[in-house]
C-alpha positions as CSV (number, residue, x, y, z in Angstrom):
1,M,96.5,145.2,119.2
2,S,94.8,147.4,121.8
3,I,97.4,147.1,124.5
4,P,99.9,149.9,124.2
5,A,103.5,148.8,123.4
6,A,104.8,150.8,126.3
7,A,102.4,149.0,128.7
8,S,103.6,145.6,127.5
9,L,107.2,146.7,127.8
10,L,106.7,147.8,131.4
11,F,104.8,144.7,132.4
12,L,107.0,142.1,130.6
13,P,110.1,142.0,132.8
14,F,108.0,141.4,135.9
15,V,105.4,139.1,134.4
16,L,107.7,136.8,132.3
17,P,109.6,135.3,135.2
18,I,106.3,134.6,137.0
19,C,104.9,132.9,133.9
20,L,108.0,130.7,133.5
21,Y,107.8,129.8,137.2
22,V,104.1,128.9,136.9
23,A,104.7,126.7,133.9
24,F,107.6,125.0,135.7
25,T,105.8,124.4,139.0
26,D,102.7,123.2,137.3
27,M,104.7,120.6,135.3
28,R,106.7,119.6,138.4
29,Y,104.0,119.5,141.1
30,M,100.7,119.8,139.1
31,L,100.1,122.9,141.2
32,I,100.1,126.6,140.5
33,K,101.5,128.1,143.7
34,N,99.4,130.8,145.4
35,H,102.5,133.1,145.9
36,A,103.0,133.2,142.1
37,V,99.3,134.2,141.6
38,V,99.6,136.9,144.3
39,A,102.9,138.1,142.8
40,L,101.2,138.4,139.4
41,A,98.3,140.4,140.8
42,I,100.7,142.7,142.8
43,V,102.7,143.4,139.6
44,F,99.5,144.7,138.0
45,V,98.5,146.7,141.1
46,V,101.9,148.4,141.3
47,I,103.1,148.7,137.7
48,G,99.6,149.3,136.5
49,L,99.6,152.6,138.5
50,F,102.3,153.8,136.1
51,V,100.8,152.3,133.0
52,L,97.3,153.4,133.6
53,P,97.5,156.2,136.2
54,P,94.0,156.7,137.5
55,W,94.7,160.4,138.1
56,A,95.9,161.1,134.6
57,T,93.7,159.0,132.3
58,E,90.2,159.7,131.0
59,W,87.5,157.8,132.7
60,T,85.4,155.3,130.8
61,T,81.7,154.7,131.3
62,L,79.8,151.5,131.3
63,S,76.1,151.9,130.7
64,V,73.5,149.2,131.1
65,G,70.0,150.6,130.6
66,S,69.6,153.6,132.8
67,F,72.5,152.5,135.0
68,S,75.9,153.9,134.2
69,V,79.3,153.8,136.0
70,A,82.4,155.9,135.1
71,L,85.7,154.6,136.4
72,P,89.4,155.0,135.4
73,P,90.7,152.3,133.1
74,Y,93.0,151.1,135.9
75,V,90.0,150.3,138.1
76,W,88.2,148.6,135.1
77,H,91.3,146.4,134.6
78,L,91.3,145.5,138.3
79,L,87.6,144.5,138.1
80,H,88.6,141.9,135.5
81,I,90.1,140.0,138.4
82,V,86.7,139.8,140.1
83,F,84.8,138.8,137.0
84,I,87.3,136.1,135.9
85,L,87.6,134.8,139.4
86,I,83.9,134.3,139.7
87,L,83.9,132.6,136.3
88,G,86.9,130.5,137.3
89,I,85.2,129.4,140.5
90,L,82.1,128.3,138.6
91,L,84.3,126.4,136.1
92,N,86.3,124.8,138.9
93,S,83.1,123.7,140.7
94,A,82.0,122.1,137.4
95,G,85.3,120.2,137.2
96,V,86.4,122.0,134.0
97,M,89.6,123.5,135.5
98,G,91.7,123.4,138.5
99,A,91.5,126.0,141.3
100,G,95.1,127.2,140.6
101,D,94.2,127.6,136.9
102,A,91.2,129.7,137.8
103,K,93.3,131.9,140.2
104,F,96.0,132.4,137.7
105,L,93.5,133.4,135.0
106,A,92.0,135.9,137.4
107,A,95.4,137.4,138.3
108,A,96.4,137.5,134.6
109,S,93.2,139.1,133.4
110,P,94.0,142.8,134.2
111,F,97.0,142.6,131.8
112,V,94.7,141.9,128.9
113,W,93.0,144.8,127.1
114,V,89.4,144.2,126.3
115,G,90.0,145.1,122.6
116,D,92.4,142.1,122.5
117,L,89.9,139.6,123.8
118,N,89.7,137.6,120.5
119,L,93.5,137.7,120.1
120,I,94.1,136.4,123.7
121,L,91.6,133.6,123.2
122,F,93.3,132.6,119.9
123,I,96.7,132.7,121.7
124,L,95.3,130.6,124.5
125,A,93.8,128.0,122.2
126,T,96.9,127.6,120.1
127,T,99.3,127.7,123.1
128,T,97.2,125.0,124.8
129,V,97.3,122.7,121.8
130,A,101.0,123.2,121.4
131,A,101.8,122.8,125.1
132,F,99.6,119.7,125.3
133,A,101.4,118.1,122.2
134,A,104.8,119.1,123.5
135,H,104.1,117.8,127.0
136,R,102.7,114.5,125.8
137,L,105.6,114.1,123.3
138,A,108.2,114.7,125.9
139,M,106.4,112.4,128.3
140,H,107.0,109.5,125.9
141,T,110.6,110.3,124.9
142,P,114.0,110.2,126.5
143,L,113.4,113.9,127.4
144,R,111.4,112.6,130.4
145,K,114.7,111.4,131.9
146,M,115.8,115.0,132.3
147,A,113.1,115.5,135.0
148,P,112.0,112.1,136.1
149,D,110.2,113.2,139.3
150,W,107.7,115.6,137.7
151,E,104.2,114.9,138.8
152,S,102.8,115.8,135.4
153,W,104.4,112.7,133.8
154,N,102.4,110.5,136.2
155,R,99.0,111.9,135.5
156,A,97.9,110.7,132.1
157,K,94.4,112.1,132.5
158,H,95.5,115.6,133.6
159,F,97.5,118.3,131.9
160,P,99.5,121.1,133.6
161,M,97.5,124.1,132.2
162,G,100.0,126.4,133.9
163,L,102.3,125.6,131.0
164,A,99.7,127.0,128.5
165,L,98.3,129.8,130.7
166,G,101.8,131.2,131.6
167,G,102.9,130.8,128.0
168,S,99.8,132.6,126.7
169,L,100.2,135.6,128.9
170,A,103.9,135.8,128.0
171,I,103.2,135.5,124.3
172,Y,100.5,138.2,124.5
173,L,102.8,140.7,126.3
174,I,105.7,139.9,123.9
175,L,103.5,140.5,120.9
176,G,102.2,143.7,122.6
177,T,105.8,145.1,122.8
178,V,106.2,144.5,119.1
179,N,102.7,145.2,117.7
180,G,101.0,147.2,120.5
181,S,99.2,150.5,119.9
C-alpha cells in the first residue's frame, strides 16, 4: 500500500466514528448529513497537516505538456476534493448517485493515496456488494424488527450507499495501519 501506516494510524481514530455515523444515518434516514461530511474534511485539513506537513515534505510536480505545477503533497491531497466533487456533481446530475454520496466521496478522497487507487476501487466494489447483500438480507428477516423505523427498509429501489462508502474508507484505513508503507 502507498499510504504510510503512520498516516492511517493518525487518521483512523477520527475517521472511523464518522464512517460509522454516516453508515448509520444513511440507513436510518437515507441521508448523509452535511455535518458528517464537513467533519470528515476538517479531519483531513487538521490531521493532514501533521501527516503531510507542507513545510517539511518534498514537493511533487505535475506536468502536462509545457505546463507544470509543483505543490506539497498535502495540497495535492486537498485538490482531490475538488476533482471528486466535480465528478460527483456530474454523476449526481446524471442520476447515478445521491448528492450526499458525492459529497462524502469528495470529503473522503484526500485520505486515499493515488498509488492505492486500484485497491480502494476494489475495496469499494466488494464492500458495496457485501453491504447491499447484508442490507437486503436484513430487510427481509426478523433483524428488521430491531430498527423498524429505518427509511432504508421502505425504499426497495434505493440503497443507502453511506453504508458501503463509510465501510470502504474505514477498511482502507484499517488495512493501511497494518499493511501501509
